[in-house]
Residue frames as qw, qx, qy, qz and C-alpha x, y, z in Angstrom:
[[0.448, -0.202, 0.628, 0.603, 69.45, 117.60, 127.05],
 [0.429, 0.598, -0.077, -0.673, 68.69, 119.31, 123.78],
 [0.817, 0.321, 0.466, 0.107, 67.79, 117.25, 120.73],
 [0.043, -0.679, 0.440, 0.587, 70.34, 117.81, 118.02],
 [0.815, 0.520, -0.041, -0.253, 70.52, 116.90, 114.35],
 [0.490, 0.575, -0.640, 0.136, 73.90, 115.27, 114.91],
 [0.925, -0.354, -0.134, -0.035, 75.28, 112.38, 116.93],
 [0.189, -0.811, 0.551, -0.050, 78.41, 112.47, 119.09],
 [0.876, 0.240, -0.411, 0.073, 81.03, 109.79, 118.41],
 [0.521, -0.727, 0.433, -0.114, 83.06, 108.28, 121.25],
 [0.294, 0.523, -0.798, -0.060, 86.01, 105.92, 121.17],
 [0.776, -0.171, -0.581, -0.174, 84.16, 103.39, 123.32],
 [0.731, -0.665, -0.043, -0.145, 84.24, 102.08, 126.86],
 [0.878, -0.068, -0.079, 0.468, 87.94, 101.12, 126.62],
 [0.399, 0.351, -0.030, 0.847, 88.93, 104.80, 126.40],
 [0.155, -0.514, -0.481, 0.693, 88.46, 107.63, 128.89],
 [0.238, 0.882, 0.404, 0.050, 86.20, 110.52, 127.91],
 [0.430, 0.572, -0.050, 0.696, 87.95, 113.65, 126.62],
 [0.391, -0.274, -0.458, 0.750, 89.30, 115.92, 129.35],
 [0.086, 0.154, 0.009, -0.984, 87.44, 118.89, 127.89],
 [0.502, 0.448, 0.531, -0.515, 83.83, 119.59, 126.90],
 [0.445, 0.506, -0.449, -0.587, 83.90, 118.19, 123.36],
 [0.936, 0.121, 0.305, -0.126, 83.24, 115.01, 121.39],
 [0.512, -0.317, 0.611, 0.514, 86.10, 113.26, 119.56],
 [0.011, -0.049, -0.649, -0.759, 83.86, 113.46, 116.49],
 [0.489, 0.367, 0.474, -0.634, 80.26, 114.05, 115.51],
 [0.222, 0.219, 0.814, 0.490, 78.19, 112.62, 112.70],
 [0.338, 0.521, 0.222, -0.752, 75.84, 115.00, 110.92],
 [0.755, 0.532, -0.042, -0.380, 74.04, 113.32, 108.05],
 [0.933, 0.311, -0.051, 0.173, 76.61, 111.83, 105.71],
 [0.343, 0.723, -0.369, 0.473, 79.52, 113.75, 107.27],
 [0.778, -0.468, -0.269, 0.320, 81.86, 113.02, 110.16],
 [0.102, 0.879, -0.214, 0.414, 83.57, 116.00, 111.76],
 [0.830, -0.191, -0.355, 0.385, 86.65, 114.95, 113.74],
 [0.329, -0.941, 0.059, 0.046, 87.93, 117.20, 116.51],
 [0.272, 0.795, -0.524, 0.134, 91.60, 118.13, 116.50],
 [0.971, -0.186, -0.091, 0.116, 93.71, 115.05, 117.14],
 [0.045, -0.864, 0.489, -0.111, 97.11, 115.29, 118.78],
 [0.653, 0.321, -0.678, 0.100, 99.99, 112.84, 119.25],
 [0.324, -0.382, 0.664, -0.556, 98.91, 111.53, 122.65],
 [0.204, -0.108, -0.973, -0.030, 97.95, 107.99, 123.57],
 [0.451, -0.428, -0.260, -0.739, 94.17, 108.26, 124.04],
 [0.768, -0.419, -0.484, 0.002, 94.26, 105.88, 127.02],
 [0.689, -0.364, -0.277, 0.562, 97.23, 107.25, 128.96],
 [0.026, 0.993, 0.061, -0.095, 97.77, 110.76, 127.61],
 [0.639, -0.426, 0.372, 0.522, 101.43, 109.88, 126.96],
 [0.291, 0.779, -0.278, -0.481, 103.10, 111.86, 124.18],
 [0.899, 0.223, 0.356, 0.126, 103.70, 109.72, 121.07],
 [0.716, 0.402, 0.133, 0.556, 107.13, 110.70, 119.80],
 [0.379, -0.648, -0.049, 0.659, 109.55, 113.57, 120.06],
 [0.195, -0.157, 0.472, 0.846, 110.05, 114.54, 116.40],
 [0.494, 0.331, 0.002, -0.804, 107.47, 116.03, 114.06],
 [0.485, 0.182, -0.761, -0.390, 107.60, 112.83, 111.99],
 [0.202, -0.117, -0.931, 0.280, 106.85, 110.62, 115.00],
 [0.207, 0.342, 0.507, -0.764, 104.16, 112.96, 116.28],
 [0.473, 0.280, -0.334, -0.766, 102.61, 113.21, 112.81],
 [0.426, 0.019, -0.884, -0.191, 102.32, 109.41, 112.63],
 [0.092, -0.243, -0.820, 0.510, 100.79, 109.32, 116.12],
 [0.308, 0.340, 0.189, -0.868, 98.33, 112.08, 115.26],
 [0.515, 0.206, -0.546, -0.628, 97.27, 110.40, 112.03],
 [0.314, -0.082, -0.943, 0.077, 96.84, 107.09, 113.90],
 [0.093, 0.325, 0.636, -0.694, 94.57, 108.87, 116.38],
 [0.429, 0.310, -0.171, -0.831, 92.62, 110.40, 113.50],
 [0.464, 0.093, -0.807, -0.354, 92.22, 106.94, 112.00],
 [0.139, -0.167, -0.895, 0.391, 91.06, 105.55, 115.38],
 [0.279, 0.359, 0.374, -0.808, 88.32, 108.18, 115.71],
 [0.485, 0.280, -0.442, -0.701, 87.20, 107.66, 112.12],
 [0.347, 0.002, -0.934, -0.088, 86.97, 103.91, 112.71],
 [0.042, 0.275, 0.756, -0.593, 84.82, 104.50, 115.80],
 [0.393, 0.441, 0.115, -0.799, 82.53, 106.54, 113.55],
 [0.757, 0.354, 0.548, -0.041, 82.35, 103.83, 110.88],
 [0.488, 0.863, -0.112, -0.065, 84.72, 105.59, 108.48],
 [0.848, -0.111, 0.148, 0.497, 88.34, 105.41, 107.35],
 [0.268, -0.549, 0.230, 0.757, 91.12, 107.68, 106.17],
 [0.231, 0.177, 0.712, 0.638, 89.93, 107.02, 102.61],
 [0.016, -0.759, -0.642, -0.104, 86.65, 108.80, 103.48],
 [0.284, -0.645, -0.135, 0.697, 88.39, 112.04, 104.51],
 [0.438, 0.731, 0.387, 0.353, 87.55, 114.95, 102.22],
 [0.095, 0.863, -0.111, 0.483, 89.14, 117.84, 104.12],
 [0.763, -0.298, -0.324, 0.474, 91.99, 118.20, 106.61],
 [0.023, -0.931, 0.159, -0.328, 93.28, 121.12, 108.66],
 [0.822, -0.059, -0.310, 0.475, 96.80, 120.66, 110.00],
 [0.237, -0.952, 0.115, -0.158, 98.25, 122.84, 112.74],
 [0.804, 0.167, -0.295, 0.489, 102.05, 122.87, 113.09],
 [0.495, -0.788, -0.114, 0.347, 103.86, 124.39, 116.06],
 [0.284, -0.580, 0.406, 0.647, 106.73, 125.26, 113.69],
 [0.662, 0.661, 0.042, -0.352, 105.92, 126.14, 110.08],
 [0.183, 0.672, -0.692, -0.191, 109.42, 124.99, 109.13],
 [0.431, -0.119, 0.887, -0.115, 108.28, 121.40, 109.88],
 [0.693, 0.437, 0.043, -0.572, 105.98, 121.49, 106.83],
 [0.518, 0.490, -0.659, -0.239, 108.31, 119.36, 104.68],
 [0.013, 0.193, -0.945, 0.264, 108.81, 116.69, 107.35],
 [0.519, 0.235, 0.573, -0.590, 105.08, 116.59, 108.07],
 [0.642, 0.491, -0.202, -0.553, 104.27, 116.44, 104.35],
 [0.315, 0.379, -0.862, -0.116, 106.48, 113.37, 103.89],
 [0.173, 0.056, 0.907, -0.380, 104.63, 111.45, 106.62],
 [0.538, 0.404, 0.294, -0.679, 101.25, 112.66, 105.34],
 [0.553, 0.476, -0.496, -0.472, 102.04, 111.43, 101.82],
 [0.170, 0.214, -0.960, 0.061, 103.00, 108.00, 103.24],
 [0.209, 0.207, 0.821, -0.489, 99.80, 107.65, 105.29],
 [0.518, 0.573, 0.280, -0.570, 97.17, 109.34, 103.14],
 [0.496, 0.085, 0.732, 0.458, 96.66, 107.98, 99.64],
 [0.171, 0.211, -0.336, -0.902, 95.81, 109.76, 96.39],
 [0.142, 0.671, 0.133, 0.715, 93.52, 111.27, 95.51],
 [0.320, -0.111, -0.548, 0.765, 94.30, 113.48, 98.49],
 [0.103, -0.808, -0.571, 0.104, 91.64, 115.41, 100.40],
 [0.124, 0.854, -0.011, 0.505, 91.64, 119.19, 100.47],
 [0.723, -0.347, -0.332, 0.497, 94.10, 120.47, 103.05],
 [0.004, -0.916, 0.102, -0.387, 95.08, 123.57, 104.93],
 [0.755, -0.172, -0.351, 0.526, 98.30, 123.80, 106.96],
 [0.085, -0.893, 0.018, -0.442, 98.77, 126.64, 109.45],
 [0.405, 0.226, -0.607, 0.645, 101.23, 127.56, 112.17],
 [0.565, -0.660, -0.216, -0.446, 99.82, 127.57, 115.68],
 [0.121, -0.479, 0.698, -0.517, 100.77, 127.53, 119.35],
 [0.744, -0.097, -0.578, -0.320, 99.97, 123.96, 120.35],
 [0.603, -0.600, 0.317, -0.419, 100.77, 123.73, 124.06],
 [0.525, -0.478, 0.702, -0.057, 103.46, 121.08, 124.07],
 [0.768, 0.218, 0.585, 0.141, 102.83, 119.13, 120.86],
 [0.225, -0.337, 0.486, 0.774, 104.19, 119.67, 117.37],
 [0.216, -0.057, -0.667, -0.711, 101.14, 118.77, 115.25],
 [0.407, 0.308, 0.668, -0.541, 97.34, 118.68, 115.50],
 [0.103, -0.025, -0.725, -0.680, 94.92, 117.56, 112.79],
 [0.507, 0.334, 0.527, -0.595, 91.17, 117.96, 112.38],
 [0.019, -0.051, 0.818, 0.572, 89.23, 116.43, 109.50],
 [0.660, 0.258, 0.203, -0.675, 85.91, 116.01, 107.76],
 [0.165, -0.072, 0.943, 0.278, 84.91, 112.67, 106.24],
 [0.623, 0.167, -0.157, -0.748, 82.07, 111.92, 103.86],
 [0.254, -0.087, 0.959, -0.090, 80.37, 108.57, 104.38],
 [0.655, 0.438, 0.265, -0.556, 77.40, 108.94, 102.04],
 [0.827, 0.354, 0.409, 0.150, 77.13, 107.47, 98.59],
 [0.471, -0.180, 0.376, 0.777, 79.79, 108.29, 96.00],
 [0.276, 0.656, 0.057, -0.700, 79.03, 111.30, 93.87]]
């Protein structure tokens, strides 16, 4: 195993390891980089919701779960990348996002993408160092 300047974050023993070769998040210095989260129950893989609103809430809950495992919260998020299967869902997603995330809002990019059976995926960066 190679020594790295970052530490992988896992959800803990109560959750299965990711199906692919990645970490749910990594901590590098004062930053937490969260892998793309999707609207699936992390224990069962069951899809969380059928609409973009339901899936957005499930995805943001998964993001929050990973951040908590890393010792952070949604309030620590400084940058978000959102992938939508249908760009026309932007307004519906934005409404849920505004309800869950609180001002001041992190930087954000929203792009259309082929998501293999889900409507939304979110990756994020959180800063857990001292306030600037």
